[in-house]
SEVEX-311192 format. One record per residue (C-alpha): x, y, z. Coordinates in steps of 0.001 Angstrom, whole numbers, plus 500000, padded with zeros to 6 digits. Layout:
residues N
XYZ;...
END
This chain:
residues 457
528734481418443441;530834480558446512;530590484123447860;526864484299447058;526275481094449009;528157482501452000;526254485782452004;522802484347451572;523601481503453939;524380483969456725;521164485905456203;519203482701455830;520479481550459224;519403484906460680;515924484395459245;515809480935460771;516883482386464126;514057484940463915;511481482267463049;512758480056465850;512476483007468237;508822483430467254;508094479761467937;509834479946471310;507902483127472142;504612481421471347;505590478463473566;506491480793476447;510279480231476315;511216483901476465;514879483642477472;515631481261474607;513646483464472226;515851486415473186;518986484374472424;517684483582468930;516716487214468292;520122488450469408;521756486026466959;519506487292464165;520153490960464984;523891490378465139;523717489489461458;521160492128460471;520805494940463052;518831497011460545;515760494774460719;513043496855462402;510665493909462875;513251491938464844;513906494860467186;510144495154467654;509807491433468368;512651491634470872;510804494492472594;507651492379472827;509648489476474257;511280491700476867;507848493087477789;506591489578478464;509218489135481211;508757492653482608;512061494062481352;510384497253480253;513386499599480152;515239497223477826;512091496873475711;511924500653475346;515455500660473913;514425498028471336;511275499920470353;513267503122469965;515774501271467763;512900499851465687;511386503307465363;514605504775464000;514418502184461219;510639502529460681;509590506075461632;505859506543462047;505046502845462560;501884502962464671;502336499585466343;505890500399467424;504828503827468673;501921502322470611;504113499690472282;506663502377473149;504009504609474730;502660501674476762;506128501001478153;506658504672478918;503522504343481080;504797501150482713;508030502896483683;506308506033484992;507371508278482095;503887509697481756;504728512886479872;506572510920477200;503724508395477038;501094511099476506;503249512877473911;503706509602472014;499989508754472105;499156512255470876;501693511851468067;499982508598467057;496658510437467038;498123513113464752;499281510387462336;496014508436462401;493079509644464488;491292506329463859;493966504182465519;491904502939468472;494743501574470685;496134505096471153;492924505986473043;492455502615474736;495946502516476231;495861506185477181;493090505297479654;495683503554481825;498197506399481505;495651508944482707;494464506555485430;497981506227486822;498274510023486707;494956510250488652;493464512235485747;490293510187485712;488149512635483739;490640512400480879;490672508603481269;486902508565480738;487278510898477757;489702508436476149;487283505591476854;484435507318475028;486681508241472086;487808504613471822;484194503442472024;483324505456468932;485929503483466987;485586500061468628;482509499700470860;483330496079471764;486962496491472851;487418494251475890;490636496033476887;488882499421476952;486330498127479454;489126496572481493;491185499767481529;488325502071482493;487376499546485167;490779500159486730;490080503889486773;486695503350488426;488187500953490984;490890503487491876;488136506034492587;486202503634494800;483377503266492250;483303499515492704;479841498827491299;480682500526487984;484069498792487908;482320495433488308;479998496237485407;482932497123483161;484911494020484072;481892491781483596;481664493249480103;485355492439479560;484717488842480639;481779488647478251;483782489984475286;486997488117476104;486448485199478506;490176484379478516;491269487884479544;494073487442482133;492878487545485757;489544489141484855;487550487173487430;490225487975489986;489685491700489375;485908491254489623;486420489384492909;488517492253494290;485844494775493334;483048492672494852;485084492308498042;485639496065498229;481963496676497420;480894494538500382;479575491546498448;481540488565499825;479278485969498184;479993487284494678;483656487844495562;484077484201496608;482370483020493427;484720485001491183;487820483997493151;486858480352492646;486102480911488951;489546482454488468;491261479617490325;489406476950488359;491003478391485227;494386479150486824;494787476875489865;498480477683490304;498263481484490281;499994482363493562;498911486023493435;495233485047493240;495530482333495892;497215484846498210;494476487420497822;491811484744498207;493489483615501449;493453487217502726;489796487506501719;488972484351503712;490994485664506650;489018488908506507;485794486887506649;487051485025509725;487305481696507886;490600480834509566;490822477167508582;490206477859504882;492655480752504805;495317478631506521;494787475917503905;495314478467501086;498522479820502633;499809476243502899;498835475625499279;500954478610498254;503948477169500084;503456473880498240;503684475810494962;506448478147496113;508198477099499356;510095480405499489;507020482667499324;507612484657502512;504224486490502754;502369483158503074;504685482126505907;504133485506507580;500344485180507504;500505481693508929;502408483370511746;499665486005511990;497075483283512496;499162481690515258;499767485130516830;496055485963516904;495309482578518430;497785483293521246;500364480717520176;503325483103520398;505985480388520267;504723479044516952;504119482581515682;507715483622516389;509014480545514601;506920481298511515;507882484973511515;511549483995511641;511054481559508754;509448484370506746;512477486586507423;514815483762506437;513130483778503040;512883487570502647;514729489783505128;513144492918503644;509547491781504218;507637494336506333;505835492870509340;507773489965510870;510219492111512868;507273494137514193;505339491057515285;508442489483516818;508899492677518839;505365492275520180;506070488646521074;509323489568522812;507664492379524764;504816490091525845;507351487495527052;509424489976529057;512346490374526626;512570494177526243;516070494330524729;515111491828522035;511879493741521412;513823496968520845;516227495222518454;513294493900516417;511617497313516342;514793498983515102;515077496365512338;511461497006511291;512099500750511342;514697500312508595;512024499035506197;509591500960504032;506484501070506264;503474502663504610;500823501922507236;500148504621509832;498586502146512268;501721499992512322;503921503031512941;501673504180515790;501805500733517355;505597500716517040;505669504161518620;503703502963521625;506093500022522058;509082502352521963;507323504463524635;506850501352526757;510568500629526373;511454504186527422;512861505090523991;511119508423523467;513246509540520505;512451506515518327;508832506634519510;508494510228518343;510217509351515049;507659506595514386;504734508811515321;505882511707513135;506139509293510195;502596508160510999;501289511741510884;502968512213507489;500917509270506247;497701510242508023;497401513743509458;493883513003510721;494855510175513081;494137511349516624;496116508489518197;499319509616516485;499013513115517943;498026511739521342;501095509518521620;503298512372520387;501924514251523395;502852511347525666;506380511306524250;506754515057524718;505439514848528301;507892512044529064;510709514344527959;509369517167530149;508245519300527186;504877520230528682;503975522961526197;504566520612523259;502600517875525024;499673520230525608;499610521186521921;499712517566520731;496898516595523115;494848519596521959;495295518588518319;494266515023519112;491097516419520705;490442518637517679;490414515460515605;488490513392518179;486811515427520947;486071512217522878;489616510816522828;489784509570526405;493570509290526621;494095512849525388;491508514206527851;492970512297530792;496660512910530106;496196516556529160;494572517010532586;497721515678534290;499859517874532018;497862520965532979;498280520064536663;502045519806536186;501988523187534459;499919524705537280;496853525340535095;494243523895537457;491116525279535804;492023523766532441;492906520507534185;489500520452535895;487709521024532569;489545518071530967;488805515842533977;485123516712533785;484963515766530077;486948512569530632;484755511452533550;481624511741531407;483223509113529125;484520506813531881;482968507705535247;484507504753537091;488168505508536303;489945505560539699;492835507777538581;490439510404537303;488338510188540445;491434510795542588;492596513648540369;489136515208540393;489056515074544211;492549516583544423;491632519398542054;488522520185544073;490661520452547213;493213522630545450;490532524941544098;488815525112547509;492128525886549221;492846528545546632;489428530167547199;490029530202550980;493489531699550457;492099534313548092;489390535215550619;491923535575553427;494130537746551257;491195540113550689;490601540658554465;491849543914556032;494158542939558950;493521546285560646;489825545437561029;490775542093562573;493062543853565055;490348546314566050;487911543475566760;490481541664568830;490869544669571133;
END
């Protein structure tokens, strides 16, 4: 009896640990729940349900790779379990392992073609793969099994939003809200779609609805503040950014945008202070170094401006406009190599941006590479035939290369856009003189000197 009590006592404690973990999970205490599950699994590592529960707990705190390991362990103990397979496929999607996700969903379908989640969750996998036709196919297959699945409408709404079909996305997400009013951030998603669709009144309404239910959601407050900033409601947006900092004093993006407001209002001293505070909280945040470079350049501190630009250049910049602006600042500072580096990165992001090609032409001309400059200016004009800078500067480049006719043609086109430009007027006058002189010289060269000598006798 003594040994029986010891054995069953150990397993009983493991069961209690597992039950305690469930209670902690339900109360939102995920770290403590994991401790209890680990204690239970230490006693009985062959319990598939506990591995599965640990996977769910890890998912709730975004530790997806660790969750995958738990689901795979659970699956070894319970092969063919549809719920485990479905959770595993979802996490394969979350970690970008799309081929494995699709293979797992298809395996579920082969086991049970009526298991609706295998279609519902595949919508997101195909959406992230940009295979939107297949995403819609999964939606309609899921609808045949469960026509009122709120998650299906939510998932296909994401696909529609990604394609810019905002009106249809709104319809789907409204249906989600109708079927499941407590769906996480559903009014936030509707607000984003309304904003993108050009309906600010509806967007504001859904932002406020979301925040009434979740007043402390920093992500939603941040996007609402950006929405208000986009509308030009500066005071309200400033108030939202400050509210974020009350909730999370170390939230660097809110500090940065407060700096943006000060910068746009011309208060560069305050802006610089706020940008520095944002960097103090997150040194890898894109934006503050760039803005501080602009402030330094405006205040006559070129060396500091260059230092800030180089710091920004180390970050992952995914906006072509920012890179072009940085390139122009490097050009102003006489740093052609870093300017060209910025501008080439901009063209990789947006090959159709005429400004990027124009400033590449400026950088090449500064280095004396006139042929390269001419080609960059020509490409800028292919993209935007009325790009004034490319017309004007290509004219000067052609003059330097001795191609006066091409220079005159570019001047003529540029002057139709800006007739009062004094530099163009001077260049136009000079080109007319050069062409007139050349015609006189050509005419003199065609005269027969012997005829002139005969007349002089």
